[in-house]
N, C-alpha and C positions, 0 to 999 in steps of 0.2 A: 385674715381680718377683713371686715367689711367697712364701707363708708359710714354705716350707722354706728359701728363700734368706735370709729374715729371721731364721733360727735359732729358729723356733717349734717346740717339741717335737712329734713325730708324734702323740701322744695328743691334744694341743690342736687340731692340724690336723684330726684325725678328728672331734673334737667340733664344729668349725666346719662340717664337711661335713654333719653331721646337721642343721644349721640352714640348709643350702643356701648356705653362704658358702665360696667357693672361691678368691677373689682378694682381696688386701688393697686397701683404699682408699688414696688419696694421703696422708691424714693418718697412716694406719697405717704406710705405707712410710717416711714421714719420721720418725715418732716412735719406732718399735720399736727401731732400732739404738742411739740414745742412751740409751733406757731400759734396754736390755739391758746397756749399759756402766755403768749406775749413775748417769747424769747427772740432776741436778735439772732439771725441765723444766716449762715453761708451754705447754700445748697450746691454741692458739686456732684454732677452726674452727667453721663453721656447724653448726646442728642437722642431724642425719641423716647426718653424714659419717663416723661410726664412731669417735668419740672414746673412748667407753667401752671398746671392745675394744682401742683403741690403747694404753691403759694396762693393762687387765686381762691381756692375753695375756703381755706380758713380765714383769709382776709375778707372775702365777700360775706362770710357768715357774721363778721363784726360790723359791717356797714349798716348805717341807719337810714333806710330809704325815706323816712319822714323828714330828715334834715337836709335842706337844700344847701349843701356846702361840700367842698372837696375834702374827702376823707382819705383817699388813697391816690398816690402818685406812683406810676410805674415808668421807669426810665430805660430806654433801649438805645444801643449805639447806631442803629441803621433804620432807615425808613421802613424797609421790608419787615424787620422784626417788630417794630412798633405797630405797624398795620396788623400783623398777625395776632399780637397780644390784644389789641383793641377789638378785633373781630371776635376773638375767643371770649373776651369779657362781655361784649354785647350779646353773643349767643347764649352765654351762661345766664345772664340776666333775663333775656327773653324767655328761655325755656323754663326758668324757675318762676316766671311771672313776678320777678322782682322789679320794683319801680326804681331801678338803678340806671342812671345816665352816665355814659362814658364818652369823653371827648378826646379826639386825636390831635396832638400838637406836634407837627413836624416842620422842619425847615423846607424851603423851596416851594411853599404854597402860600396862599394869601393870608397874611397875618390878620387883617380886618375880619375875615370870615371866621377865623378861630376865636377872635375876641368876642364876636357876636354869639358864638356857641357857649363861651364861658359865662355869658350873662344868664344862661339857664341854670347856672350853679350845679354842675355835674358832681356826682359823688366820686367819680373815678376819672383820672386824667392819665393818658398814656402818651408818651412822646419821646422825642430826642432831646438830649440835655440842653443844647444851645437854645432851642426855641422855648423850652420850659423856663429856663433862667431868664430869658428876655421878657417873657410875659409876667414872671414874678416881679422883676425889677420895674416894670412899667405899671405895676399895681393891678394888673388885669387877672392874674391867677392868685387867688387868696389861699394862703396856706396855714392860717391860724388854727384851723380845726383838723389838720392832718393827723390821722391815726397811724399811718404806715407809709413808708417809702420803700419801693422795690427797685433794685438796680440789677437789671438782667444783662447777661454777657458781662458780668462784673469785672473779670480780668482785663477786659478791654476798656471799660469805663473808669477803672481805677488807675489807668496808666497816666503818665505825666501829661499827656495831651488833653485828657478829659477830666482829670481829677478835680480841677478848680470848679468845674460846673457842679459836680456831685457835692462838693463842700458847700457851695452856695445854696443848693436845694436843701441840704441838711440844715444849714444855719437858718433858713427861712421857716422851718417847721418847729412845732413845740418840742420842748426837751423830752417829753415822755413818749414821743412817737416810736413805733417799732421799725427797725431796719432789717431788710431782707435782701440778700445778695444771691444771685443764681448764675451758674456758669458750668460749662463742661470741663473747665480746667481752673487751676489756681496756681499762679506763678509766685516765685519767692518774693518778688517786689510787691505783689498784691497782699501777701501775708503781712508785710511790714506796714503797708498803708492802713490795713484794717486795725492794727494796734492803736493807731491814733484816731482813726475815723469812727470806729465802733469797738471800743475796748471790751465790751461784754459779749461780743458776737461769738456764737458757737459754730464750729465747723462740722458740717454733716457731709461726709464723703462716701459716695457709692463706689464699691470696689471696681477696679479696672477689669477684673475677670468676669464681671456680670455681662456676659455676651448674650444677645438676643438669639434664642434657639430657633426662631422662625426664619432665620436668614441662612441660605445655602451659599457657601463660599467656594468659588471656582477660580482657577487661573489658567492662562494660556501663554505658552512661550513662543516668541517669534523674534525676528530681527527688528531693531529699533525703527528702521525706515518703513517697515511694514505695518506698524501699529495703527495708523489711521485707516488703512484698508481693512485690517482685521476688525477694527471697531465697527466699521460699516457693515461687514458681513455678519458680525455678532448681532447687531441691531435687527438685521433681516431675519437671522436664524431664530431669535427669541420673539420676533414680532412685538417689540416692546411698546406698551401703551403709554408709559410715562417713566422717564429715567433721568438720572443725573450722571454726567461724565466728568470726572475730576482730572484736572491738569494742574501743573505747577504755576504757569504764568498766564497773564492776561492775553498776550499776543498769540499764544498757542490756542487758547480758547476761541479767539476770533477766527483763526485759520481753520480749526477743526469744524466749527459751526458752518463756515462757508463751504467747506468740502462736502459736508453731509447734506447741506441744502442743495448743492449742485446735483447730488444724486437723489433728489426728490424726497429726502428725509426731513421732516419738519423739526428743525433744530435752531437754537438761538444760544448765544453766549451771554452769561451773566458776568460781564466784565466790570470790575470795580471802578474802571475809569469811564464807564458809560455815563451819559447824562441821567438825571433822575427820571425823566420821561421815558428814555429807552429802557432803563431797568424796570420801570413799572410795566411797560409794554411786554417785556420778556416774562415777568412774573405773571401777568394776567394771561398770557398765552399758554403757559404751562398749566395754569389752574383750570382754564376753560377748555383745554384739549386741542387748541389750534397749533400748539407747539408740543411735541412729544419728547424732545430731547433737550436738556439743559446742559450746556458746557460751562464749567465753572472752576475757578481756583478755590482753594480753601478760604482765602481772605474774602473773596466775593460772596461765598456761601455762608459766612458767619451768621448764625441765627436763622438760617433759611429753614422753613417748615412748610413743606408742600405735601398735602394729603395724596395718597394713592401712588407714591413712587414705588414701582415694582422692581426696578433694577438700578443698581449703582455700578458704574464702570470706572475702574482706575486706569486711565490711559497713561498717566504718570503715577507711579506707585509711591506712597509715602515711606520715608525711612523709619519712622517711629510707629510702633504698634498702636499707641494711643491715637495717633492721627488716623490710622486705618479704621479703628473702632469708631471714631467720631464720624468718618465719612459714611461707612456702611450702615450706621444707625439711622440714616434717613430713609431706609426701606424696612419692610417687615414690621410696621407699626400697628398698634391697636389689635394685635393678634393675627394680622394678615401675614402671608408668606412673602418673602423677599429674596432676591438673588444679588450677590455681589461678585463681580468678575474683574480680576486684575490681569492686565495685559503686560507681560514682563519679558525682558531679554534674559539670556542665559545668566548674565552677571547679576541682574536684579532678582533672579530666582531665590537667592539666599535670603531675601527679605521674607519670602513665604515661610521659610523655616522659623524665622524670628516671630512672625505673627502666631504661628502654631504653638511655639514654645511659650511665649509670654502671655498669650490670650487663652490658651487651652482649647483651641479650635482645630478643625481639620479643613484644609483647602484642597480641593480635588482638581487634579490636572486634567484638562480637556483639550481636544483638538477639533478643528473644523475640517470635515471631510465632505466635499461636494455640497457645501452650504449647510450641512447638518452638524450638530454638536455631539461629539462622542467622547466617552472616557478615554484618556490617552492610552491606557493599558489594553484597550480593546480596538484601538485604531489600527 
């Protein structure tokens, strides 16, 4: 199926072509028709499957550029994800030559400057829930003409901690607005919340077995104490231009980043406890190439979307296959090749079998010999 067959306007198709996107992904093929029809929808699909464009394309097609009023609000749990969505919305509008203005509303930045930008009456607002609610309650963000609300990373935003904000945003909008939720997962409590928040929502779930065939899956067995040194050698062996290293805890991320930097490897940790400025500095570094290696926990990397990630390393391996798939989905995007390497102990090697069985993939065992990577059976 093509974007034309999905009733996407020619200007948006031309905009996609400028980003070298010519064919819709499975989640886009499934989601665009019901969204075109105005259906309330929950999109569940793994990272890197094209969820953002799956909702942006049909919702953009419904925007009226001639009306200077906010018609679409997109809510994200983190500054990084909000910034990424805002950039994608701006790029889509620019490449399509649409007179669509998007404004970013996130906490930790000057409220007065954001209020000034709202005076231009943007058609699209992207931001974090607390700041969006603040500006609605102050009467600065007008929601009377909202056509759609998108809640990205919905399983997180529909938690007890954030739900009251989402309820306030929904209450401020007209009753006929469209509700769209997107996430890589859907928890049992999320399903319960949806029953009251959006009774007519339809769940569109991508199968867990839909694994990106462009990713090569490797693993290496070593002693637990040797993992950081093995990681350093692997980074040299692959000569990695841009990668993410996953660990379980923030303190480990900080320690590993310091060790790699000591060995002249451009690394930074994306620690969820870092200040907003330090997190922004780390994200800017990985995007502009001054940082080649990002060390992150799953929590800190929620919603992270960095173009050109060639390798994902699991220094601490996840116990669940779903988490493994979520991590490695950050490489091999947009038809490019990617490599995922898990560094495991003998005890953790059983998880490799679980990934293979539950995901239907093959992970190949490798060894480092004199700084070179070789198949284990040939070493």
